[in-house]
C-alpha angles and dihedrals in degrees: 000000000000124000095262093049091050092051091050093040092235113170110195106163133019130190113216120197122205106162105173102039134026124229085228093063121105109258116233100049138069109351094330118113142113093335091062090053091047095052095047097043096046090046091052093048094045088052090052087054092055104268120124112223128202115186119201116204137159118269110241100177135037087227093065112103120232092249133022125186101222093181137340105302094010122103125182113205119198115215125199112235118151127326113342094231137026098044117120125204090260090059095055101083086074090056099050093096091052091046093049091048090051092052092046091051091049095053098035092105096048119110120258112274094024091135120041096195144354122230114196128196122208124001096279090059091045090060090054094043091051091061095040093050091051090052094048096034093231131130126265124224111191133195115197097196090183131017127210095219091053094046091049090055092058106035119165116237110281094010119129121242120245111264126256090243090065092048091053090047092051092049090053092050092049090055095044101047121097089214135004122215117216122191094214141011088256091056089049090054091048090055090052096044102037102030102029090234119179106259091219090059100050116085129181114230112169119218121242141221132235099252092183095058101032104058136138114272146163107301095201092053092046090052091050091053093053096038103255128135121247092238097050119119100225125198113182135204119188121185149068114318105242138113093262092062091048104214085160089069090061092046094049090047090051090051090054090049090055093045089056096040113019091179090073090072092082093065108018117112123183106195117194117189112190148067135242117290138165111353088000091070090065091050102039094167094047096105098038091048090052091049089053094046091050093048093240102125092112095052103038122085117189114200125184117239112290135203117270100262091053090045089056088054090052089050090054092051094057126096087197134013111210126206107178096163122153091219134013127168087206118331109232092184090066091055092047090053093049091050086060091051096254118139116234133222108196141165114258095244138121115332096345095101088058093044095047100041110161093333096090150002126278119216123208111230130341104276106144091214091058091045092050092052092050093048093048092049092053100038089055095048109068092170092058091045089052091052092047091048092053090047090050093053090053091045093051091051088067090064121068131155088231089064092045092052092047091054091047091050091053089050090049090053092050092049092050092046092052092045090052093055094042099250093131 
């Protein structure tokens, strides 16, 4: 950034770093989830607002080209770091040096001031951005997305705690970043309380929702398109299949519903959209075995992750969207469901109260009996579901990626301004 640009706070080009997962990956499987959506959608909107975005991510297949134009003004650059396949997220700390070297080599010939700022996503990316920013003498804006200390407070039964090495890495990133982006006020407070972050450097920027794709629609037509009957009572789970996301809570609740009222079996459909991830990868039959043991094989439909337009159709089919996670920094899927007019039943954890608002019901804890009672109450009350659905549509309209990007851009300008005058 030249002197005039700094004085006027002009941000022309931003490097984004997303080491462990690409914004081009299909959400709902592997390590791809809400963060992938966040990175791609904010990059697109920032580009529409005049900022060129280059996203650096690890190559996971020899078939991936060096550069992909994800949208006008948005480039995704694949960096070699370790074997293309077979590396889990827990293996990647050992590849951060290789990834950083690959980025440095790629940009070695660029003119000074080519990037005004680097925005990193997740702690692995923060480690890389810290080194790159020191080399380029530019500020770092960092989004945590999830935090080890928070996840360890709310572990699902049988899940493994996040390692100490990650906690140390996160603490380093918190100290090194010029600014930290929190999705909610609660996440901001967690950064202050658990990571001793400087309160002046933590800013809340709420995520958005794609209000062009996720819209209300004709439920009967949507059900026809995905192969469901008009009279089905549909409860939907969308997300990665792992203990943290707790699809088992929904299944156990459904089993209790059928124990109490066996006649529901003729019309009840539990739709699970997702694929194994995290701890679920090491137990690929975990969910199907549970479905068998609970006697739910005739009511559960497991669907692999789908592209966004089809996902919106699935949202429209549901009488209830369930989000029983043990931890969520925000919970984009809840907002996507509400934008389609579907009421949400979610655990009262993390950012879900902000995402759900008055468009759903929050459940304390993960007791399947409590969940079953809540689901029965709502599934049998179409008038309340209608009211919640209308509330959810209005709530979702307050969230748009355009607003998120505008707030990020203002934060970028502040970071660059302070860097220019030597305050950071």
